[in-house]
Wavefront OBJ file of the C-alpha trace (Angstrom):
o trace
v -45.901 -76.685 -38.206
v -42.720 -76.906 -40.291
v -39.323 -77.535 -38.719
v -36.328 -75.760 -40.226
v -32.748 -76.995 -40.228
v -30.394 -74.243 -38.987
v -27.492 -73.115 -41.134
v -24.312 -74.990 -40.371
v -22.271 -71.774 -40.171
v -22.979 -68.450 -38.552
v -21.203 -66.468 -41.276
v -21.321 -66.631 -45.063
v -18.167 -65.358 -46.767
v -18.606 -63.820 -50.191
v -17.163 -61.113 -52.434
v -18.731 -57.943 -53.711
v -18.667 -58.913 -57.395
v -19.343 -62.651 -57.090
v -22.713 -64.425 -56.660
v -23.089 -66.890 -53.791
v -25.203 -70.068 -53.507
v -27.052 -71.080 -50.355
v -29.695 -73.692 -49.517
v -32.236 -73.980 -46.708
v -34.388 -77.005 -45.746
v -37.685 -77.507 -43.885
v -39.030 -80.873 -42.686
v -42.151 -82.343 -41.139
v -44.655 -79.853 -42.470
v -48.250 -80.574 -43.404
v -49.247 -79.051 -45.747
v -45.930 -78.389 -47.478
v -44.218 -75.248 -46.198
v -43.566 -72.193 -48.310
v -39.928 -71.008 -48.226
v -38.952 -67.307 -48.060
v -35.583 -65.498 -48.235
v -35.326 -62.104 -46.533
v -32.826 -59.300 -45.874
v -34.712 -57.549 -43.097
v -37.872 -56.320 -44.875
v -36.387 -56.963 -48.320
v -37.844 -60.085 -49.868
v -35.500 -61.804 -52.373
v -37.448 -65.083 -52.695
v -37.835 -64.559 -56.442
v -34.122 -65.367 -56.813
v -34.650 -68.867 -55.381
v -36.127 -72.200 -56.428
v -37.842 -74.782 -54.167
v -38.198 -78.561 -54.269
v -40.810 -80.455 -52.183
v -40.687 -84.150 -51.247
v -43.591 -85.867 -49.460
v -43.516 -88.808 -47.036
v -46.646 -90.727 -47.965
v -46.660 -92.843 -44.802
v -46.647 -89.824 -42.494
v -48.294 -87.327 -44.874
v -45.474 -84.859 -44.167
v -43.264 -82.845 -46.495
v -39.622 -81.889 -46.792
v -39.013 -78.674 -48.728
v -35.566 -77.487 -49.880
v -34.975 -73.963 -51.230
v -31.908 -72.924 -53.276
v -30.834 -69.272 -53.436
v -28.349 -67.745 -55.888
v -27.679 -64.058 -55.230
v -24.997 -61.400 -55.505
v -24.545 -58.598 -52.991
v -22.400 -55.489 -52.717
v -20.626 -53.898 -49.768
v -23.895 -52.430 -48.506
v -24.906 -55.945 -47.389
v -21.790 -56.543 -45.305
v -22.810 -57.559 -41.761
v -26.484 -58.009 -42.630
v -28.449 -61.113 -41.690
v -29.930 -63.302 -44.400
v -33.097 -65.044 -43.152
v -34.622 -68.294 -44.421
v -38.233 -68.756 -43.292
v -40.513 -71.794 -43.628
v -44.232 -71.134 -43.202
v -47.612 -72.826 -43.545
v -51.053 -72.467 -41.973
v -49.841 -74.084 -38.756
v -47.022 -71.595 -38.172
v -43.506 -70.676 -39.233
v -39.851 -71.104 -38.287
v -36.715 -69.362 -39.518
v -32.932 -69.459 -39.399
v -30.385 -66.806 -40.307
v -26.779 -66.322 -41.366
v -24.596 -63.172 -41.311
v -22.883 -62.017 -44.507
v -19.185 -61.156 -44.597
v -18.745 -59.326 -47.906
v -15.156 -58.892 -49.105
v -14.290 -55.717 -50.960
v -11.262 -53.486 -51.410
v -11.810 -49.924 -50.268
v -8.441 -48.919 -51.685
v -9.349 -49.920 -55.180
v -12.220 -47.537 -55.835
v -13.336 -44.239 -54.422
v -16.416 -42.436 -55.654
v -16.928 -38.768 -54.849
v -20.575 -37.852 -55.295
v -19.990 -34.136 -55.784
v -17.345 -34.576 -58.484
v -18.681 -37.925 -59.782
v -15.228 -39.469 -59.939
v -13.987 -43.048 -59.471
v -10.323 -43.622 -58.673
v -8.313 -46.824 -59.024
v -5.308 -47.075 -56.720
v -2.715 -49.501 -58.066
v 0.507 -50.449 -56.283
v 3.086 -51.184 -58.977
v 6.698 -50.620 -59.861
v 7.153 -48.992 -62.291
v 3.882 -47.041 -62.029
v 0.922 -47.943 -64.195
v 1.090 -46.301 -67.621
v -2.462 -47.048 -68.839
v -5.820 -47.865 -67.257
v -8.948 -48.629 -69.286
v -12.466 -48.513 -67.842
v -15.682 -50.467 -68.468
v -19.146 -50.229 -66.930
v -21.234 -53.396 -66.526
v -24.568 -54.237 -64.940
v -24.915 -56.429 -61.890
v -25.684 -59.329 -64.196
v -22.709 -58.781 -66.477
v -24.235 -56.829 -69.390
v -21.736 -54.353 -70.849
v -23.212 -50.881 -70.522
v -20.369 -48.680 -71.839
v -16.621 -48.326 -72.386
v -14.775 -45.145 -71.479
v -12.073 -43.454 -73.516
v -10.433 -42.140 -70.345
v -7.142 -44.008 -69.774
v -6.275 -42.383 -66.444
v -6.473 -43.958 -63.023
v -9.255 -41.511 -62.154
v -12.496 -41.861 -64.104
v -14.850 -38.864 -64.257
v -18.395 -39.952 -65.006
v -20.114 -38.038 -67.807
v -22.732 -35.494 -66.753
v -26.321 -36.743 -67.036
v -29.689 -35.301 -65.922
v -30.479 -35.845 -62.246
v -33.378 -38.185 -62.967
v -31.018 -40.486 -64.927
v -28.117 -40.659 -62.478
v -29.357 -43.957 -61.050
v -28.234 -45.467 -64.378
v -24.615 -45.015 -63.221
v -25.187 -47.918 -60.810
v -23.127 -50.968 -61.688
v -19.698 -52.547 -61.748
v -16.723 -50.446 -62.861
v -13.720 -52.409 -64.084
v -10.227 -50.973 -64.423
v -7.665 -52.858 -66.491
v -4.115 -51.630 -65.834
v -0.665 -52.510 -67.128
v 2.874 -51.258 -66.664
v 4.767 -53.588 -69.019
v 5.694 -56.075 -66.299
v 4.272 -59.591 -66.201
v 2.231 -60.208 -63.065
v 2.191 -63.221 -60.744
v -0.688 -64.631 -62.765
v 1.441 -64.555 -65.885
v -0.526 -61.718 -67.444
v 0.605 -58.247 -68.460
v -2.802 -56.760 -67.729
v -4.223 -56.737 -64.214
v -7.896 -56.140 -63.527
v -9.680 -54.667 -60.526
v -13.324 -53.740 -60.080
v -15.745 -52.135 -57.703
v -19.502 -51.824 -57.490
v -21.089 -48.374 -57.401
v -24.655 -47.791 -56.198
v -26.487 -44.562 -56.948
v -29.669 -43.903 -54.974
v -32.655 -43.901 -57.258
v -36.207 -42.711 -56.779
v -38.818 -45.345 -57.437
v -38.676 -45.979 -61.185
v -41.334 -47.641 -63.320
v -39.018 -49.797 -65.432
v -38.931 -49.985 -69.212
v -40.319 -53.543 -69.329
v -43.773 -52.154 -68.394
v -44.241 -50.547 -71.808
v -45.860 -53.698 -73.201
v -48.185 -53.925 -70.191
v -49.582 -50.398 -70.207
v -52.958 -51.899 -71.133
v -54.104 -54.971 -69.219
v -57.293 -56.977 -69.559
v -59.906 -58.576 -67.322
v -63.265 -60.336 -67.549
v -66.526 -58.801 -66.438
v -67.607 -60.208 -63.043
v -64.253 -61.933 -62.463
v -61.162 -61.052 -60.470
v -58.259 -59.533 -62.372
v -54.705 -58.445 -61.601
v -52.646 -55.446 -62.644
v -48.838 -55.900 -62.634
v -46.198 -53.158 -62.441
v -42.416 -53.721 -62.298
v -40.395 -51.128 -60.376
v -36.777 -50.378 -59.439
v -36.043 -48.477 -56.228
v -32.890 -47.771 -54.163
v -33.560 -47.519 -51.279
v -36.746 -49.509 -51.349
v -40.031 -47.623 -51.223
v -41.867 -47.594 -47.887
v -45.492 -47.440 -49.022
v -47.648 -48.365 -52.010
v -50.768 -46.452 -53.022
v -53.132 -46.981 -55.939
v -55.359 -44.234 -57.340
v -58.155 -43.726 -59.823
v -57.610 -40.124 -60.826
v -56.850 -38.363 -57.536
v -58.921 -40.771 -55.415
v -56.973 -43.345 -53.413
v -58.288 -46.918 -53.489
v -58.883 -48.071 -49.914
v -61.896 -50.427 -50.036
v -61.744 -54.198 -49.634
v -62.452 -54.530 -53.334
v -58.765 -53.850 -53.964
v -55.804 -55.880 -52.636
v -52.142 -54.893 -53.100
v -49.183 -57.299 -53.061
v -45.472 -57.043 -53.839
v -42.583 -59.430 -54.434
v -38.914 -59.157 -55.471
v -38.321 -59.680 -59.155
v -35.646 -59.293 -61.802
v -36.835 -56.395 -63.904
v -35.497 -54.810 -67.061
v -34.645 -51.187 -67.609
v -32.460 -49.135 -69.952
v -29.117 -47.868 -68.616
v -27.419 -45.368 -70.942
v -29.142 -46.855 -73.968
v -28.541 -50.515 -73.047
v -31.237 -52.866 -71.715
v -30.052 -54.449 -68.471
v -31.418 -56.705 -65.752
v -31.935 -55.250 -62.297
v -33.052 -56.433 -58.886
v -36.451 -54.829 -58.558
v -39.999 -55.527 -57.442
v -43.316 -56.546 -58.921
v -46.325 -54.742 -57.444
v -49.741 -56.328 -58.002
v -53.252 -54.845 -57.647
v -56.036 -57.435 -57.474
v -59.533 -56.145 -58.357
v -62.419 -58.392 -57.344
v -65.768 -58.693 -59.145
v -64.804 -56.546 -62.119
v -67.581 -54.098 -63.075
v -67.984 -51.607 -65.887
v -66.749 -48.709 -63.720
v -63.529 -50.650 -63.059
v -62.428 -50.391 -66.694
v -60.450 -47.177 -66.295
v -56.944 -45.810 -65.715
v -55.063 -46.726 -62.526
v -52.078 -44.886 -61.050
v -49.411 -46.473 -58.832
v -47.471 -44.245 -56.443
v -44.516 -45.521 -54.441
v -43.171 -43.486 -51.520
v -39.858 -43.662 -49.674
v -39.845 -42.686 -45.988
v -36.850 -40.361 -46.342
v -36.394 -39.177 -49.881
v -36.581 -36.193 -52.139
v -40.148 -34.946 -52.639
v -42.093 -35.833 -55.726
v -42.088 -33.420 -58.649
v -45.136 -31.081 -58.452
v -48.024 -32.330 -60.584
v -50.107 -30.548 -63.247
v -47.970 -27.394 -63.330
v -49.966 -25.041 -65.597
v -50.056 -21.291 -66.297
v -53.660 -20.057 -66.133
v -53.376 -16.293 -66.795
v -51.019 -13.341 -67.215
v -51.200 -9.587 -66.596
v -49.004 -6.621 -67.357
v -46.447 -7.492 -64.674
v -47.692 -10.816 -63.276
v -48.295 -14.471 -64.148
v -50.700 -16.820 -62.334
v -50.130 -20.592 -62.323
v -51.383 -23.703 -60.544
v -50.050 -27.104 -59.474
v -50.806 -30.098 -57.249
v -48.235 -31.086 -54.569
v -46.809 -34.589 -54.814
v -45.503 -36.837 -52.041
v -43.301 -34.838 -49.653
v -40.693 -37.581 -49.162
v -41.637 -38.053 -45.525
v -40.625 -34.494 -44.569
v -42.096 -31.023 -44.850
v -41.689 -29.766 -48.385
v -41.586 -26.285 -49.875
v -42.053 -25.155 -53.456
v -39.858 -22.950 -55.591
v -40.774 -21.245 -58.851
v -37.927 -20.513 -61.272
v -38.281 -18.068 -64.149
v -36.236 -16.119 -66.653
v -36.739 -14.035 -69.773
v -36.873 -16.277 -72.810
v -33.467 -16.463 -74.459
v -31.445 -15.867 -71.269
v -29.595 -18.506 -69.248
v -29.860 -17.414 -65.617
v -32.880 -18.689 -63.683
v -34.346 -16.572 -60.875
v -35.685 -18.673 -57.985
v -38.451 -17.622 -55.580
v -39.829 -19.674 -52.682
v -43.601 -20.022 -52.574
v -45.396 -19.741 -49.228
v -48.478 -21.905 -49.661
v -50.095 -25.194 -48.686
v -48.256 -28.450 -49.381
v -51.186 -30.719 -48.653
v -51.177 -33.705 -50.974
v -53.660 -33.571 -53.858
v -54.769 -30.004 -53.023
v -54.781 -27.629 -55.993
v -52.565 -24.604 -55.340
v -52.723 -21.256 -57.181
v -49.999 -18.605 -57.001
v -49.355 -15.249 -58.713
v -45.781 -14.259 -59.570
v -45.499 -10.451 -59.703
v -42.979 -7.670 -60.452
v -42.387 -8.833 -64.014
v -41.919 -6.701 -67.122
v -44.805 -5.971 -69.429
v -44.876 -7.286 -73.001
v -42.077 -9.781 -72.195
v -41.856 -13.534 -72.820
v -40.960 -15.602 -69.739
v -40.159 -19.282 -69.197
v -41.256 -20.835 -65.888
v -40.670 -24.123 -64.098
v -40.940 -25.282 -60.508
v -39.720 -27.936 -58.101
v -40.342 -29.175 -54.555
v -37.697 -29.336 -51.816
v -37.278 -30.883 -48.374
v -34.357 -31.365 -45.974
v -33.257 -34.511 -47.772
v -33.134 -33.239 -51.340
v -35.142 -31.526 -54.038
v -37.406 -32.972 -56.708
v -36.937 -32.891 -60.441
v -38.069 -29.760 -62.254
v -41.434 -29.642 -63.947
v -41.717 -29.096 -67.669
v -41.013 -25.517 -68.770
v -44.051 -23.330 -69.439
v -43.818 -20.190 -71.625
v -45.987 -17.053 -71.318
v -45.879 -13.434 -72.564
v -47.079 -10.626 -70.300
v -49.488 -8.082 -71.814
v -48.641 -4.482 -72.747
v -49.332 -1.629 -70.323
v -52.029 0.939 -71.175
v -51.034 4.670 -71.319
v -51.248 6.271 -67.898
v -54.266 8.639 -67.830
v -55.458 7.846 -64.370
v -56.687 10.289 -61.764
v -53.509 9.633 -59.812
v -51.445 11.150 -62.614
v -53.741 14.222 -62.771
v -53.658 14.688 -59.009
v -49.891 14.396 -59.080
v -49.593 17.075 -61.771
v -51.935 19.492 -59.961
v -50.113 18.940 -56.686
v -46.811 19.691 -58.386
v -48.109 22.960 -59.854
v -49.540 24.039 -56.479
v -46.254 23.361 -54.750
v -44.394 25.493 -57.307
v -46.930 28.346 -56.909
v -46.669 28.221 -53.128
v -42.897 28.437 -53.341
v -43.089 31.447 -55.696
v -45.633 33.213 -53.425
v -43.475 32.563 -50.382
v -40.457 34.088 -52.128
v -42.437 37.202 -53.178
v -43.948 37.706 -49.704
v -40.542 37.309 -48.097
v -39.097 39.901 -50.481
v -41.900 42.419 -49.730
v -41.553 41.950 -45.980
v -37.816 42.517 -46.288
v -38.329 45.732 -48.289
v -40.950 47.011 -45.854
v -38.758 46.413 -42.826
v -35.828 48.093 -44.529
v -37.996 51.174 -45.366
v -39.264 51.428 -41.792
v -35.742 51.372 -40.432
v -34.698 54.148 -42.813
v -37.736 56.328 -41.961
v -37.214 55.853 -38.269
v -33.604 56.895 -38.617
v -34.487 60.117 -40.500
v -37.301 61.013 -38.090
v -35.129 60.523 -35.081
v -32.466 62.703 -36.612
v -34.726 65.725 -37.115
v -36.947 65.657 -34.037
v -36.485 68.252 -31.217
v -33.913 70.257 -33.102
v -32.830 73.537 -31.445
v -29.846 75.660 -32.130
v -26.924 73.582 -33.199
v -23.387 74.654 -32.490
v -22.158 73.230 -35.740
v -24.275 72.454 -38.765
v -23.331 71.290 -42.182
v -24.935 72.972 -45.084
v -26.031 69.859 -46.930
v -28.213 68.691 -44.038
v -30.733 71.552 -44.438
v -32.801 72.826 -47.265
v -32.739 76.487 -48.161
v -34.481 78.827 -45.709
v -35.219 82.333 -46.986
v -36.545 85.255 -44.890
v -39.477 87.178 -46.265
v -37.986 90.696 -45.795
v -34.895 92.460 -44.488
v -36.942 94.146 -41.750
v -37.173 90.901 -39.888
v -33.413 90.637 -39.328
v -33.516 92.092 -35.758
v -37.049 91.370 -34.743
v -37.730 89.599 -31.540
v -40.762 88.113 -33.053
v -40.850 84.510 -33.779
v -39.298 83.229 -36.929
v -41.349 80.549 -38.391
v -40.175 77.789 -40.529
v -42.131 77.190 -43.628
v -42.219 73.545 -44.352
v -43.262 71.860 -47.526
v -43.889 68.393 -48.895
v -43.770 67.730 -52.553
v -46.844 65.647 -53.058
v -48.881 65.519 -49.858
v -50.178 67.916 -47.233
v -47.587 68.845 -44.553
v -48.656 69.796 -41.097
v -46.194 71.724 -38.987
v -46.337 72.256 -35.269
v -45.665 75.631 -33.481
v -42.185 76.932 -33.784
v -41.650 78.971 -30.669
v -39.025 81.552 -29.783
v -39.305 81.571 -26.038
v -37.748 84.906 -25.213
v -37.189 86.650 -28.505
v -33.417 86.505 -28.409
v -31.802 88.346 -31.268
v -30.115 86.274 -33.886
v -26.366 86.482 -34.059
v -25.559 85.883 -37.681
v -27.433 84.558 -40.530
v -25.309 81.478 -40.300
v -25.459 81.124 -36.518
v -29.094 80.245 -36.420
v -30.066 77.935 -39.155
v -33.227 76.014 -38.875
v -33.305 72.455 -39.895
v -35.161 71.967 -43.076
v -37.169 68.816 -42.840
v -38.704 67.077 -45.771
v -39.758 63.615 -46.894
v -39.419 62.161 -50.298
v -41.958 59.426 -50.254
v -44.201 60.105 -47.242
v -45.454 62.886 -44.972
v -43.016 63.856 -42.217
v -43.941 65.748 -39.085
v -41.511 68.068 -37.392
v -41.637 68.975 -33.744
v -41.326 72.526 -32.262
v -38.069 74.221 -32.864
v -37.456 76.553 -29.877
v -35.461 79.695 -30.240
v -35.020 80.391 -26.604
v -33.631 83.930 -26.563
v -34.142 85.310 -30.063
v -30.574 86.388 -30.791
v -30.428 89.381 -33.150
v -28.793 88.900 -36.481
v -25.487 90.729 -36.923
v -25.893 91.262 -40.614
v -28.857 92.035 -42.709
v -28.502 88.721 -44.348
v -31.645 86.760 -44.818
v -32.734 83.948 -42.580
v -32.925 80.837 -44.662
v -36.390 79.444 -44.853
v -37.541 76.478 -46.809
v -39.232 77.535 -49.979
v -42.836 76.535 -50.045
v -44.391 75.747 -53.342
v -47.946 75.407 -54.339
v -49.599 72.042 -54.163
v -52.553 70.439 -55.789
v -54.165 70.383 -52.372
v -53.899 73.330 -49.934
v -51.534 73.035 -47.014
v -52.881 74.012 -43.668
v -50.525 75.419 -41.110
v -51.366 75.552 -37.515
v -51.180 78.713 -35.421
v -47.673 79.725 -34.670
v -47.391 81.766 -31.533
v -44.470 83.412 -29.815
v -44.418 83.652 -26.093
v -44.390 87.546 -26.003
v -47.891 87.941 -27.343
v -47.072 89.047 -30.829
v -49.789 88.746 -33.355
v -50.090 85.410 -34.957
v -48.954 85.067 -38.479
v -50.423 82.638 -40.906
v -48.390 82.000 -43.961
v -50.023 80.892 -47.086
v -48.304 78.339 -49.236
v -46.029 80.747 -51.037
v -42.407 81.421 -51.570
v -40.801 84.246 -49.646
l 1 2 3 4 5 6 7 8 9 10 11 12 13 14 15 16 17 18 19 20 21 22 23 24 25 26 27 28 29 30 31 32 33 34 35 36 37 38 39 40 41 42 43 44 45 46 47 48 49 50 51 52 53 54 55 56 57 58 59 60 61 62 63 64 65 66 67 68 69 70 71 72 73 74 75 76 77 78 79 80 81 82 83 84 85 86 87 88 89 90 91 92 93 94 95 96 97 98 99 100 101 102 103 104 105 106 107 108 109 110 111 112 113 114 115 116 117 118 119 120 121 122 123 124 125 126 127 128 129 130 131 132 133 134 135 136 137 138 139 140 141 142 143 144 145 146 147 148 149 150 151 152 153 154 155 156 157 158 159 160 161 162 163 164 165 166 167 168 169 170 171 172 173 174 175 176 177 178 179 180 181 182 183 184 185 186 187 188 189 190 191 192 193 194 195 196 197 198 199 200 201 202 203 204 205 206 207 208 209 210 211 212 213 214 215 216 217 218 219 220 221 222 223 224 225 226 227 228 229 230 231 232 233 234 235 236 237 238 239 240 241 242 243 244 245 246 247 248 249 250 251 252 253 254 255 256 257 258 259 260 261 262 263 264 265 266 267 268 269 270 271 272 273 274 275 276 277 278 279 280 281 282 283 284 285 286 287 288 289 290 291 292 293 294 295 296 297 298 299 300 301 302 303 304 305 306 307 308 309 310 311 312 313 314 315 316 317 318 319 320 321 322 323 324 325 326 327 328 329 330 331 332 333 334 335 336 337 338 339 340 341 342 343 344 345 346 347 348 349 350 351 352 353 354 355 356 357 358 359 360 361 362 363 364 365 366 367 368 369 370 371 372 373 374 375 376 377 378 379 380 381 382 383 384 385 386 387 388 389 390 391 392 393 394 395 396 397 398 399 400 401 402 403 404 405 406 407 408 409 410 411 412 413 414 415 416 417 418 419 420 421 422 423 424 425 426 427 428 429 430 431 432 433 434 435 436 437 438 439 440 441 442 443 444 445 446 447 448 449 450 451 452 453 454 455 456 457 458 459 460 461 462 463 464 465 466 467 468 469 470 471 472 473 474 475 476 477 478 479 480 481 482 483 484 485 486 487 488 489 490 491 492 493 494 495 496 497 498 499 500 501 502 503 504 505 506 507 508 509 510 511 512 513 514 515 516 517 518 519 520 521 522 523 524 525 526 527 528 529 530 531 532 533 534 535 536 537 538 539 540 541 542 543 544 545 546 547 548 549 550 551 552 553 554 555 556 557 558 559 560 561 562 563 564 565 566 567 568
């Protein structure tokens, strides 16, 4: 078992922009120990070199490892571990990092993407120029902004990790500094979280080779901040889980392109070892790296499969959910417009399960652009590629629903018209009945009236002058114009003589539109007429149908008189 020499100090002092050197030694191991450098679970051994010396007399080995590494403020207070290990066991020692940095020099605001340099000078600083460099000193870009506050240019979300690096501000105010220079320089290191990125240096390794029946290895370089939490290999959509496949990883300096410049980065090399290579193993392999808490992966295979008059149907496969429950949103707009309409999709988010969804309430014969993304509590994924589709034109509406609607409308109108007509007729009928009832009530049971007005009675004419003083009954001759009139007995109870021709005037009753019946008119005492003037009787005219008059009888037994329909 190897023995490890502890670090002489408990704390290692370093600065944010400066690399530090550290060595670690193991003694007495057989076989020679392997040396590892770790920040927690982060393995940085690839940034070290090892030297082994053997003691031939004791068959034991002394191994010394040298590490050169640069950290930023995120490593302040973290423990750096040196571990020696062989088949017999392992030992380790650790040291705590004290990283110096100036919080007053730089301030980055994520929402506004601004970096501010605070300089204490008198007179104030007149100019400040900015440069962006990689961790390993490659110049990435110069900025034309000469203010103390630098606003980073807008870039797509999936490229923002390229803003990671050292930002250097060079300021001057015309006064020579303590170092004898007019220009004073300050810097700060900015880290932008990045999803796991397959770096640009893999482009020459997209095709790798192996020998039939032998073991072979596939290498992939990646860059990830924070580091991914799991590694999965796939053939198509099938995950490789058998013992035939072995996965390893190690820290490595990888190369990627930041804003058009190739730079070195602290990344990882992931290796898939395939044993006993067979014909079926010569195929495409997919590496997927997942972070425990991260934005979800962009939905896979987003494709439009059909369209209708007012709907579009599409499909996709959910990606990794970032360690949290994810939802999906479809965004769409009419081609040529700028505003995207977003709609959340209620469906399954099970990994690798094909999902199908229909977006409705669209316009017919209209071209739409669609895209989608996934979202969890941490963040949202990148958008998928935009898909374009045109909805089909609507057919003319000749359906039974339209016919039923038309018929129903006509029936409603007819019912309303009928209701109005019936209401009008009922109103007229009621009005006529009221008028008839009023007239009938006015003429019933009429005897002698003390005062009569001439226009209330029709003309009554006596048949001869000899009847002026008779005690016999005077009968009223009643007539209707178009229908048969039936008159009841007119009775003079005691044959009283009439006073004057004007004193006893019988009410002339008639109807204009319908048959009217008149009750008995009693002349109680038959008053004699004072003058030979004629009693006024209603003229009776001939009718198309004969009128029948009932027997009129006076109470003194005079002979009954039946008057034919004639004028006196």
